[in-house]
Backbone as CSV, one residue per row, in Angstrom:
resi,resn,N_x,N_y,N_z,CA_x,CA_y,CA_z,C_x,C_y,C_z
1,MET,0.956,-1.173,-0.127,-0.039,0.204,0.125,1.040,1.406,-0.215
2,LEU,1.899,1.644,0.798,2.833,2.477,0.815,3.512,2.513,-0.444
3,GLN,3.954,1.530,-0.994,4.260,1.479,-2.330,3.946,2.218,-3.415
4,GLU,2.343,1.958,-3.770,1.462,2.093,-4.484,1.072,3.687,-4.266
5,ARG,1.010,4.475,-2.933,1.505,5.841,-2.822,2.453,6.230,-3.087
6,ASP,3.056,5.995,-3.305,4.718,7.039,-3.423,4.681,6.111,-5.327
7,ILE,4.120,5.487,-5.473,4.317,5.076,-7.422,3.334,6.908,-7.620
8,LEU,2.301,6.387,-6.829,1.274,7.854,-7.624,1.510,9.187,-7.575
9,GLY,2.256,9.343,-6.022,3.182,10.089,-5.475,3.880,11.031,-6.593
10,ARG,4.665,9.751,-7.304,5.974,10.092,-8.196,5.672,10.809,-9.720
11,ILE,4.013,10.412,-9.985,3.482,10.559,-11.433,3.184,11.837,-11.160
12,GLY,2.485,11.857,-9.839,2.091,13.450,-9.688,2.640,14.609,-9.674
13,LYS,3.728,14.076,-8.958,4.350,15.356,-8.629,5.155,15.112,-10.700
14,GLY,5.751,14.541,-11.066,6.199,14.837,-12.456,4.707,15.190,-13.392
15,PHE,3.872,15.350,-13.460,2.795,16.050,-13.565,3.030,17.517,-13.370
16,GLU,3.296,17.886,-11.975,3.662,19.469,-11.426,4.391,20.213,-11.586
17,TYR,5.816,19.191,-12.014,7.100,19.673,-12.862,6.791,19.873,-13.893
18,LEU,6.244,19.532,-15.137,5.444,19.075,-16.116,5.057,20.787,-16.468
19,CYS,4.347,20.701,-15.419,3.581,22.234,-15.483,3.734,23.018,-15.074
20,GLU,4.923,23.053,-14.215,5.941,24.319,-14.140,6.725,24.793,-15.341
21,VAL,7.269,23.544,-15.990,8.453,24.066,-16.822,7.084,24.496,-18.195
22,VAL,6.336,24.020,-18.012,5.262,24.934,-19.322,5.100,25.709,-19.069
23,LYS,4.923,26.182,-17.606,4.759,27.650,-17.412,5.943,28.827,-17.661
24,LEU,7.309,28.224,-17.507,8.221,28.853,-18.149,8.292,29.485,-19.192
25,ALA,8.375,28.221,-20.099,8.090,28.624,-21.562,7.367,27.964,-22.334
26,PRO,6.032,28.577,-22.681,4.671,27.983,-23.137,4.591,27.682,-24.222
27,ALA,5.426,28.556,-24.957,5.267,28.437,-26.424,5.827,27.473,-27.040
28,GLU,7.499,27.132,-26.200,8.067,26.252,-26.865,7.584,24.806,-26.527
29,TRP,6.815,24.578,-25.362,6.606,23.137,-24.089,5.061,23.041,-25.383
30,THR,4.669,23.905,-25.163,2.645,23.609,-26.673,3.336,23.137,-27.976
31,ALA,4.097,23.786,-27.909,4.895,23.101,-29.418,4.994,21.605,-29.507
32,MET,6.223,21.623,-28.557,6.893,20.367,-28.468,5.215,19.235,-27.744
33,LEU,5.183,19.606,-27.511,3.605,18.548,-26.639,2.377,18.403,-27.832
34,ILE,2.006,19.343,-28.581,1.380,18.715,-30.146,2.065,18.030,-31.005
35,ARG,3.384,18.317,-30.750,4.073,17.685,-32.068,3.887,16.292,-31.457
36,MET,4.356,16.029,-30.399,4.450,14.543,-29.614,2.816,14.026,-29.154
37,SER,1.857,15.005,-29.036,0.581,14.430,-29.206,0.141,13.536,-30.385
38,VAL,1.246,13.966,-31.365,0.289,12.989,-32.986,1.074,11.521,-33.291
39,ARG,1.680,11.629,-32.606,2.667,10.483,-32.462,2.266,9.350,-31.792
40,PRO,1.940,7.816,-32.613,1.135,6.555,-31.813,2.176,6.423,-30.962
41,GLU,3.665,6.287,-30.554,4.201,5.889,-29.953,3.693,6.778,-28.638
42,VAL,3.702,8.079,-28.315,3.127,8.940,-27.210,1.511,8.235,-26.649
43,HIS,0.712,7.932,-27.713,-0.446,7.621,-27.058,-0.439,5.872,-26.525
44,LYS,0.630,4.996,-27.109,0.857,3.867,-26.345,1.743,4.041,-25.034
45,PHE,2.447,5.017,-24.878,3.185,4.729,-23.693,1.902,5.212,-22.599
46,ALA,1.048,6.377,-23.333,0.208,6.795,-21.888,-0.693,5.804,-21.760
47,LEU,-1.324,5.034,-22.780,-1.841,4.168,-22.113,-1.362,3.338,-21.523
48,ASP,-0.384,2.768,-21.798,0.623,1.966,-20.974,0.728,2.367,-18.762
49,ILE,0.968,3.397,-19.195,0.244,4.075,-17.521,-0.577,3.800,-17.415
50,ILE,-1.416,4.677,-17.565,-2.937,4.210,-17.137,-3.321,3.052,-17.075
51,SER,-2.581,1.653,-17.916,-3.144,0.280,-17.717,-1.834,0.030,-16.363
52,ALA,-1.223,0.571,-16.245,0.097,-0.090,-15.274,-0.823,0.699,-13.858
53,ILE,-1.047,1.467,-13.701,-1.854,2.018,-12.492,-3.138,1.812,-12.657
54,ALA,-3.731,0.753,-13.333,-4.819,0.895,-13.028,-4.593,-1.077,-12.458
55,LEU,-3.627,-1.744,-12.946,-3.815,-3.265,-12.420,-2.973,-2.902,-11.467
56,HIS,-2.199,-1.958,-11.402,-1.538,-1.906,-9.922,-2.164,-1.973,-8.503
57,SER,-3.199,-0.598,-8.949,-3.974,-0.374,-7.991,-5.551,-1.433,-7.623
58,SER,-5.237,-2.464,-8.510,-6.458,-3.871,-8.443,-7.969,-2.999,-8.707
59,HIS,-7.845,-1.883,-9.908,-8.709,-1.474,-10.141,-9.504,-0.452,-9.205
60,LYS,-9.003,-0.597,-8.037,-9.212,0.771,-7.322,-8.234,1.645,-7.013
61,LEU,-8.296,2.941,-7.291,-8.053,3.456,-6.841,-8.125,4.654,-5.856
62,GLN,-7.687,4.789,-5.198,-8.248,5.798,-4.077,-8.236,6.941,-4.381
63,VAL,-9.146,7.694,-3.093,-10.513,8.762,-3.531,-9.066,9.518,-3.153
64,ALA,-8.202,9.658,-2.601,-7.153,10.512,-2.020,-6.234,10.690,-3.643
65,SER,-6.184,9.438,-4.171,-5.003,10.030,-5.165,-6.317,10.343,-6.630
66,TRP,-7.600,10.578,-6.547,-8.514,11.015,-7.777,-8.280,12.566,-7.396
67,LEU,-8.498,12.823,-5.984,-8.646,14.357,-5.544,-7.250,14.600,-5.789
68,TYR,-6.252,14.143,-5.792,-4.900,15.050,-6.443,-4.928,15.411,-7.466
69,LEU,-5.320,14.336,-8.687,-4.698,14.466,-9.843,-6.190,15.519,-10.096
70,SER,-7.128,15.681,-9.490,-8.262,16.444,-9.739,-7.559,17.826,-9.589
71,ARG,-7.315,17.989,-8.509,-6.438,19.495,-7.541,-5.411,19.644,-9.002
72,LEU,-4.332,18.727,-9.478,-3.798,19.167,-10.277,-3.992,19.092,-11.923
73,LEU,-5.021,18.863,-12.205,-6.039,19.282,-13.127,-6.293,20.836,-13.162
74,HIS,-6.984,21.113,-12.087,-7.774,22.327,-11.708,-6.313,23.510,-11.962
75,LYS,-5.416,23.026,-11.445,-4.459,24.060,-10.623,-3.845,24.494,-12.766
76,MET,-3.439,23.069,-13.586,-3.341,23.575,-15.080,-4.223,24.439,-15.810
77,THR,-5.481,24.574,-15.479,-6.757,25.362,-15.988,-5.865,26.945,-15.397
78,ILE,-6.023,26.560,-14.303,-5.616,28.256,-14.257,-5.012,28.897,-14.732
C-alpha cells in the first residue's frame, strides 16, 4: 500500500513539474507537446501508464489519488 502511494505520488509530482516548466516557456513546450501528441508511440506510452496504474491498484484507485489528480488538473487550467 505504501509503495502504491509512492508510485502515484511520483506520477503526480512529475505532472506538477511538467506544468511548472510549461509555465516557464509555454510557446516552446506547447509546440513540442502538440508535435508529440500526434505520435502513436506517445499514445501507447500514455495507455501503458494508465493501464499499469489500474492494474497495480487492482482497479480501486484511492479517493485521495483521484482528488490529487483533480486538484492538479484544476491547477493546470488556472
